[in-house]
N, C-alpha and C positions, 0 to 999 in steps of 0.2 A: 514755844510756839503753839498755837491753836489752830485747828484746822476745821471745816466746814464744808458740808454737802448738802445742798438743796434746804439750805437754812435760812429761812427769812430774816433771822437776827443776826446773821454775818454782816460784818462791816464791807463796805465797798471797796474795791480795790483802788489804791493810790499809786501803783506803780505798773509798768508794762506785764502783759502776761509773760510769764517764764516757761521755760522747757525743761522737762526731767526725764531722767532714765529709772527705771523700776526694774528689779533681778526677782522673779520668782526662782530661788535657787532649791532645786529638787534634789533629793537623795533618796534612794530605796523607797520610794512612795511615800516620802514625807517631805514638808516643805519648811524652809527656815522663816522665822518670825522672829521679831525683835520688839522689845520696850524701848524706846528711843529716849534718851537722857533729856532732851530738849521738848519733849511732849509734857504739857502740863497734866493732861487726864491720864489715867491709868488704863491706856488703850495698847494695843499690838499694832504692828505696821510690818509692811516688807522693806527688803532693803534698796536703797535708791538716794538719788539727790539731784543736783543741778547739772545741766549740760553748760560747760564753759564755751566762751566765744571762740576757743582755740581748740575745740574738741570735736571729735566725731561722735556719733551715738554710741558706737562700740567702744571707742576709747573710754568715753564716760563711763559706761557700763563696767568695763573692767576696773579701772580705777574706783569707783564706788564700791564695787565688790571687794577689792583688795584692802581699800581703807576701812571699811566698816566691818569686816569679816575674817580678813586675812588670806581668804580663799582665793584661789586662782580659777578662772573660768576655762572649762574644756569644750564647753559646747553650748551655744546660744541661737535660740529661734525667737522670731517675732511673736509675741502673744497677742498685743492689741494697742490700740492707739484710744486714750481717753482724754477728751477735750470740754467736756461740760463745764461751763463758764462758772457754775455754781460751786465748783471745787476750788476753795479758797483757803489760804494761810496766812493767818497775821503773825509777823514775825515781831520778836520784843522790841526791835528798833523802830517800831510804829511802820514799817513797810507793810502793806496787805496787797497779795496778787492772786489773781487765779492762774492755772498753770495746765499745760499739755504733759501727760505723762505717755511716753514710749515705753512699752512693758515687754521684758523678754523672759522666756523660759530659760533657766539656765542650768547646766549641770556642772559642778566643780570638778576640778582636776583631783583624782587622789581620794584619800579618806581622812584628810586632815579635818580636825576639829575646827569650827568657826571661833574665832576669839573675839571678846569684846575690845571695842574703839572707845574712845572718849564720848561717842556719840550714842553709845547703847547702855542701857542698865542691864539689860538681859538678853540672851537669845536662845532659841530652842528650834529642833524640828520638830514638826507635829503632823499628825494625820489629818486628811481632809476632813473626817469626822469631827475631830477637835479644833481645827480651823473654824468651822462652822460655828462653834459655840464662844469664840473669843470676842471680847468687845474689841472692834478694830478702828483705827484712827478714821474718822468720818471721810477724808478725801480719798482713802484707800477701799473703803467699803464697796464701792462699785467694781473695782480690780478683784477682791477676793469675792464678790458674788458672782463675777464672769468666771473665774477661776474654777469655783465650785461647781458652776454648770457646763463646764467647756464642753464644746462639741465639735473640738478640732478645726475651728476655723478662726481666722485673724479677727478679734474683736474691734469694733470700730465704735466708739460710744462718747 
């Protein structure tokens, strides 16, 4: 899939806006990032995915973190809401949508290592300084930038 942010060349959405959850998984002053297997570019991203019609936000957050990393959530707090309609994803099946991301800061239970799922090529915990230098998935750049400039308030963008 391909993501776009404030890109005049982005395709126009052809399906309804979607809602997703994103986990900023923190441990010992670092944050977990991944290379997604379905991302056509060599860009990093945070863990997350779509909200099912039968799920609560917290339920989807727990499911996505467990499915993609094998980790269990010990604590989660709301970080921000990201609804800029220029955040667009084009899927291989031809569907194109904009989406709203509900983002949580997450602390996993224990010290278990994150394990790769079929959705990930690579995962690692990185420092804030390293996070700032990574090439990031366009739709998640505003989330990364807000995290790097975090002032302790819930972000609404």
